[in-house]
C-alpha positions, 0 to 999 in steps of 0.5 A: 082504915087499918082494919079495912085493909086487914079485912081485905087482905084476909078475904083475898088470902082466903079466896086464894085457897078456898074453893069457889063454891064455898066462897059463894055459899058464904055470901049473905042471901039476906040483908044482915046487919051483923055482916062485915060488908067489906069482907063480903064484897072483898070475897065477892070480888075475889070470886068474880075475878076468878070466874071472869064475872062482875060483882053486883052489890045489892044495898038494902035491908030486910025492912025494904019492900022493893028489896024483896020485890027485886029478889022475887023478880030475879028468882021468878024470871029464869032468863034474868036469873040465868043472866045474873048467875052467868055474869055476876057474883051477887052480894047483899050489903045491909042498910038499916037502923041497926047498921047503915054501913056508912063508912063502907058505903062512903067509897061510892056515890050517895044512894038516893033509895033502896035497893041500890045496885053497884056494879064492880069489876073483878078488881073492885073498881066501880063500873056503875051506880044504879038507882033501881027505881029507873028499872021499875014498872008499876009494882015490879021491875021492867023485865026488858030494862032489867035485862038490858041493864044486866047485859050492858054491865056484864063482863066482856069475855 
């Protein structure tokens, strides 16, 4: 617990002095077992608070086919990508045999499958725990459902 608090304080102090662009660049683009999930989410939360956004915590792994489908879905749909970029700071948290991040993930509701999305506000408070299976359509994601999900939990400005 002491290490977690130290990590959070360090991330918050770095966020106060680092430009937003460098914080975003430091967040993982892939699920990496060696990443410090607490530090990554703290950095994403600080950036989200600064920009008036929410945090979209994407929990999964490189082993997960649906995690890759989600990445391709967002990247391949300009309107979805625009909603994500305008309203969220996206951060990936690894769950794999190499690192399950169990202690970190224990703060939120149990995950039934992967990928799983947690939406946090700018203070790090849980807003929504989302089973992504509910957003699927056959072998992809259902665009209207996904857009409605993103709009529903976007920060009110």
